[in-house]
N, C-alpha and C positions, 0 to 999 in steps of 0.2 A: 519476663521467659520463664519458662519451665526448664527445672533442671533435670538431669540425667535421671535421677531417681523417680521424679514425679512423671515423666515421660514412660517409665519403665512401669511404673503400677497402673498407668491408665490402660496401656497395652496389654498389661496381664488381665486386667478385668475383661477387656473387650475379647481377647482371644480365648479365656475361660468360657465366657457366654457363648462364642460361637462354635467353640469345641462341643459342646453340649449339642447343638443341632447335629454336627458332623457325627457324633456317637449315635444319634438317633437314626439318621439316616443308613449307618454301617449295620446296626442292630436289624433296622428294617429289612436289610438285603439278606442278612443271615436267617433270620426267622422265615423270610419269603421262600429263600431255597429248601427251609426244611418243611413246611407246611403245606406248601402248592397251593391248592385249591380249596384247602379246608377252612380258610377264614371266614367266620360267618358272622363275627360280632358286629353288630351295626355302629356306622359313627356317631349316632345318638346317644349312645350310652356313656361315650368320651368324657363329659361332663362329671358324672359320678366317680369316675376312676383317677381323675387327676386332680378335683379338687381338694384345696387343703382341708377341708371342713367335712369332706365325704369319708367313707369308710375306709378302713386299713384293706389294700388288696394282698391277697396271699401271693407269697413268695413264689409260688409255681406260674404267677400270671405276669410277671416282668416282662418276659419276652414279648408276650400277647402286646402288652400297653405299647412298648418301643414300636411294634409295627403299626399299631393304630396311630399313634402320635405322628409317625412319619407320615401315614398315609394322609392326616389331616392336614401336615404340613403343606403336602402337594395341591391341596384343594384350596389353600390360602386361609386354612382356618385356626392356624397356631396363634397363641397369644402375643407374639410379638417379641421383640427384644426389649427388655426393660431397663438396660443400663441409663440410656440416654433420661429417662424420666426420674430414675432416683439420683444420679450426678448432680450437684448443686454448680451454679456458676462459679466462676474463680472469684477470689476477693477483689480483683481489681476491674471486674466486669461491670457495665453498668446494669441497671434494674430491669427485669423481664416483664413486660406488660401483657399480661392475657386477659380475656373474658370469660367470664362462667355465664352461660344461658340455662335460665331454668325453665322446663316444660311448664305449663298451664296447671297441669295437675300436680306438680310439684312432687313428682316420683320419678323423674329422668332430669339429669344435668350434663351440657357440654361445656367442656374446656376447648377454647380456641385462642389462636393468636389475635392478632389486631387485625391482619388482613384476612380471617375469616377461616383460615386454614383449622382441621378441627384435630385435636390431639389426644383427649382422652372423652370418654362416655362414663357417666356413672347412673346405676340404677337402685334406688332407693328400695328397700323392704324392711318386714319386722317392724310395721310403724315409725319408720324414720331412724331405727338403731343399727341398721345394716347397710352398708353401700357395696356394689358389685363395681369397680374400675376397670372399664376395658379400654384397650389401647384403639383409636379410631381406626378403622380401614379404609374407609372412603367408600362403603357400599353397606347393604342390608344383609349381609351372608349372616347367618346363627354363628355365635361366638361357642364353637363345638367344645373347646379344650377349658370353657371356663373363663371366668375373669382374671387379669393379671395380677389385681390387688384387690385385697378385703379391707374396708373400714368397717370397724364394729363397735359398739359400745356396752356399757351394762345397761341395767333395767331403767335408770335413772338418767340416762344419758349424759353423763357427768365425767364419765373416764372411756376413753375412746383408743383403740389400739389399731394401728395400719400395717398391714401383714401382707407378704408374697411368698410365693413359691422361692426356695432358696436356690437360684441359679449357682451358686457357688458349689453347694452339694452336688448337683445334678451334673455341672461340668466335670467333677472327679468322679464320676460315677459311682456315687455312694448307694449302697443299697437300701438304706434307710434314710431319706433326704429330710431336712428340717424345713420348719417355716421361718422365713426370715421378718424380724420384726423392724419395721423403717421408723415409726414413731409411736409416741405414747402421748395423749392430751388428757388433762385435767380441767375441769370447768368448774366455776363457781361464781357466787353474786357477792359483790362488794359495795361498801356502802360509800357514796361520792357525794359530798354535801346532802342535799336534802334526795338526792336520788339513788338510784342503784345500778350498777354497771356490770354487765358480764365480762368475766374475767377467764383467761385460758391460759395454762403452763404447757408448754410443749416440751419433750424430751427427744433428741434425736441422735443417731450415731454420731459420733466424733468425724467432723469433714476436715480434708486437708484443704491447704489454701489454693488449690488447683481445680477444687471442687469434687474431686474423687473421695471415696469412702475410705477413711482410717481406720474404721471399725465394723464389723459385721454380727448384728445381733442373732445369732443361730445358735441354738444349745448343741448342734450336732458339730457344725465345722468352724464356728467363731466365738465370739463372747456372748454375754447377755447384757440386758440393760442396767443390771446391777454391778456389773463390773466397770474398769475405768474405759475411758472414750466416749463421753455423754456430754452434749453441748444442750443448754437450756435456754429455752426462748421464754417470754412472757409478754401479755397485753400491755400497751401502753395505757395508763389511765387516762381516762378523760377529765375534763375540770367541771366543776358546777358552776354554770354561769346564772350568777342571781338576778339579774336584769331580765333574761330571757327565760328564766325556771326551767332550764334544761341543762344536760351534759353537752359538753364541745370538746372537739378534739380537730386539728388540724389535718385536712385530708389534701392539703398543696394542690387544690382545685380537681383532683380526681375523683371526688364523690359528689354527686349531685342531689341526693336523696336520704331524707334522715331515715335511719332504720337501726333496729338494736343489734344488726347483723353487722353494722359498719364497725370496722375494729383493724388495729394495727400491734403488730409485734417487732421487739427487740430482743438481742443475744443478754441474757442477763449480765455477763459480765462485762458487755461493751454496751451500756445503756445511752442514749440518746440519738442512735442510727435506726433510721426506720427499716427494717429487715423483711417486713412483710406488711400490705395493704390491702383491705378487702372493703370495697364500698358500693353501695347500690347507686346505679345512674338513671334506671327507669324501670318500670314493673318488669320483675324478671330476668334483669339485666345486672351484673354486677363486675367491676373493674377486680384484677386480681395481680398486685405487682409484688415480686420477689427479688431478692438478693441472697447473696453468700450469708449464712450456709445451708439455706433449704433447698433442696429438689423440687422439680415441678410436681410430682405426686404427692409430697409433703404438704406442699402448699396448698392443692385442691383439697386434700384429705382436712386440713384445718379449716378450709372454707366450708366444706360439707358439713362437717361437724356442727357450726355454727348454726345450721338451717333450722333447727328447733328454739332458736333465740326468738322471743316474743316481747 
């Protein structure tokens, strides 16, 4: 059972996120009373204005952004609440089993539950060095406010960062909002027997036993990855099978096809327990199992970052 402090922390996070939407609505009403019919900025420009990688807006456009954001929300074009995708399962919870479906062109990916409900959509760009992650809305309307998360690598695709807008900054009405880092991933090859295995080390903000975030990596309102509050995971190394002349790893019946993208991860300080499993089951279809301390979007990002492994 959750203690009073844990309940309080979870409630605070949800309250802060929802208050951000209330503030936008209030700002929109205020601006609407001032400008009347003078609003002419088209909805198609919203992506440029609020995208974390876009140009820094001038301070005198802040009220206009609030109006446009609220207008987009009314049309169902907001990026959606992100807390549920960031929070991990509790330590006592059973593993969450998901599916990753890859499009034939290998440029888009859909994360679904076992029953088929869509959770997230990822779009690849920059020759696979960048993924834009959207919260599935159940329709084909454009994502006017841009992606909810960005996964981006360096030129060699061996260092990845998962980032999102900092909803904590926004909920507090900060004039200069930060960008929240949710995970960093380092990839490398390691010799195993006569073969070579793809390996990955993942660093995420510290997670509380109930799955809520204990640390927020934001240089404006929280801490950074270089400070305290880091949980590290690493790939479980496969074994070299001399008889089969191949690398092998027990996937507990969850994986049915050989692939360089098949891998598992465990917490560095608690080896022996599988906290993440990603395995190919058919062409363009993979299973994705996760446990505490990973959140849904962190697990999805780790899987996406391996798509160049061959």
